[in-house]
C-alpha positions in Angstrom: 3.2 -16.0 -58.7 0.3 -13.3 -59.2 -2.1 -16.1 -57.7 0.3 -16.7 -54.7 0.7 -12.9 -53.7 -3.4 -12.5 -54.3 -3.7 -15.8 -51.3 -1.0 -14.3 -49.0 -2.6 -10.9 -49.0 -6.4 -12.6 -48.0 -4.3 -14.8 -45.8 -3.2 -11.7 -43.7 -6.0 -9.5 -44.3 -8.0 -12.5 -42.4 -5.6 -13.1 -39.6 -5.1 -9.3 -39.1 -9.0 -9.1 -39.4 -9.0 -12.0 -36.6 -6.9 -10.2 -34.3 -8.4 -6.7 -34.6 -11.6 -8.3 -33.7 -9.3 -10.2 -30.7 -8.6 -7.6 -29.2 -12.7 -5.8 -29.2 -13.4 -8.5 -26.6 -10.4 -8.0 -24.1 -10.9 -3.8 -23.9 -12.0 -2.5 -20.7 -16.0 -1.7 -20.1 -16.0 1.9 -19.3 -19.8 3.6 -18.7 -20.7 6.7 -19.2 -21.2 8.7 -16.1 -18.6 5.9 -13.7 -21.3 3.8 -12.3 -19.0 0.9 -11.3 -20.2 -1.9 -9.9 -17.9 -3.3 -6.7 -18.4 -6.1 -4.1 -17.9 -6.1 -0.6 -14.2 -8.0 0.3 -14.3 -10.6 3.0 -11.2 -8.9 5.1 -9.8 -5.0 4.0 -6.5 -7.2 5.2 -4.6 -10.1 3.5 -4.8 -12.8 5.5 -1.0 -12.6 6.9 -1.9 -8.8 7.8 -5.7 -10.3 9.4 -3.0 -12.9 11.8 -0.5 -10.0 13.1 -3.3 -7.6 13.2 -4.9 -10.0 16.3 -1.1 -11.2 17.8 -0.7 -7.2 17.5 -4.1 -6.8 19.6 -3.7 -9.0 22.2 -0.5 -7.0 23.0 -1.0 -2.7 22.9 -5.2 -3.3 23.1 -5.5 -1.8 26.4 -3.3 1.4 25.8 -4.1 2.0 21.5 -6.3 1.3 19.1 -5.4 -0.5 15.7 -6.5 1.0 12.7 -5.6 -0.8 9.4 -4.6 0.3 5.4 -3.7 3.6 6.7 -3.0 6.1 4.1 -0.2 8.6 4.8 -2.8 11.7 4.3 -4.7 11.0 7.1 -1.2 11.2 9.3 0.3 14.0 8.1 0.0 17.4 7.5 1.2 18.1 3.7 0.9 21.6 4.4 4.0 22.8 5.2 5.2 26.4 5.0 7.8 27.0 1.9 7.1 24.0 0.0 3.8 23.1 -3.4 0.7 21.9 -0.8 -0.9 20.2 -3.9 2.2 18.6 -4.7 3.2 17.7 -1.3 0.1 16.0 -1.0 -0.1 13.6 -3.7 3.2 12.2 -2.7 1.8 11.0 -0.1 -1.4 10.4 -0.8 -1.6 6.6 -2.8 0.7 5.2 0.4 -0.2 3.6 3.1 1.1 1.6 6.2 -0.5 -1.8 7.5 -0.9 -0.5 10.9 -1.2 2.9 12.9 -1.2 2.6 16.5 -3.2 5.5 18.2 -3.0 6.4 21.9 -6.6 5.5 23.4 -6.7 8.9 25.2 -5.7 11.1 22.6 -6.4 9.2 19.0 -2.4 10.6 18.7 -0.6 8.5 16.4 2.1 6.9 17.7 3.6 4.2 16.3 3.4 2.7 12.8 4.3 -1.3 11.7 4.7 -2.4 8.0 4.2 -5.7 7.7 7.1 -6.7 5.1 6.4 -9.4 2.6 7.7 -11.0 -0.2 6.5 -7.9 -2.4 8.8 -5.4 -0.5 12.2 -7.2 -2.2 11.3 -5.5 -5.5 13.4 -2.6 -6.3 10.8 0.0 -7.2 8.6 -0.9 -3.6 12.5 -0.4 -1.7 12.5 2.9 -3.4 9.1 3.7 -1.8 9.9 1.8 1.2 12.9 4.6 1.7 11.0 7.4 1.0 8.7 6.5 3.5 10.9 5.8 5.9 11.9 9.5 5.2 8.9 10.7 5.6 8.3 9.4 9.1 11.8 10.3 9.9 11.1 13.7 9.6 7.6 13.7 11.0 8.9 12.5 13.8 6.6 8.9 13.9 8.3 5.6 14.7 7.9 3.2 12.0 8.4 -0.4 12.6 9.2 -2.7 9.8 8.0 -6.3 10.8 9.8 -8.7 8.1 8.2 -12.0 9.0 4.0 -12.5 10.3 5.0 -15.2 12.7 7.1 -12.8 15.0 6.5 -13.7 18.6 4.8 -11.4 20.4 7.8 -10.8 23.2 9.4 -9.3 19.9 7.0 -7.3 18.5 6.8 -5.7 22.6 10.7 -5.3 21.7 10.5 -3.3 18.8 8.1 -1.2 20.2 9.9 -0.9 23.1 13.0 0.2 21.2 11.1 2.8 18.7 9.9 4.6 21.5 12.9 4.9 23.4 15.2 5.5 20.0 12.8 8.5 18.8 12.1 10.1 22.6 16.5 10.2 22.8 15.7 12.5 19.3 
C-alpha cells in the first residue's frame, strides 16, 4: 500500500512539474526599459471601416475633412468647472469614434459617425455606446450610428441632414 502512495506522489509531482514548466513558456516577455517592437498595420481601420470611409469621402469631402479613429479626448475638453479634471479625462481617454467630420474652413468638429458591427451587441459595448451617446448629446455634437457598412450614399446623406436638423433645433 505504501508503495502505491509513493508512486502516486511521484506521478503527482511529475504532473505538477510539467504544468509549472508549461506555464513558464507562456509568460509574457517584458523588457527592462519598455523597448517593445511594433510593426506597421496595413490600415488603421478594418476592411469594413475602410470601405465606408471611401463612400463617406465621396459624399462629404468637398465640405468636411474625415478623421478616422478619433479619441474622445481629442474632441472634447474635460476641463469643465465643477468636476475632477483628472477623472473626467480618464473617463473619455480610452474611447473613440470611427470617424470625425470637421468643417474644412474652421476644423470645427461637426459630426461623429460610428459604424456599428456585431461587437456593439455585447452588453459591455452597449453600456459604452450609451455613455458615448450621452457625452455627445451633452456637448451638442451629433453622433450618427450606422448599423450596416453597405448603407447607401443616399441613406448617409439623409442621416447627416436629420442629425443637422435635430441638433440645430435644440
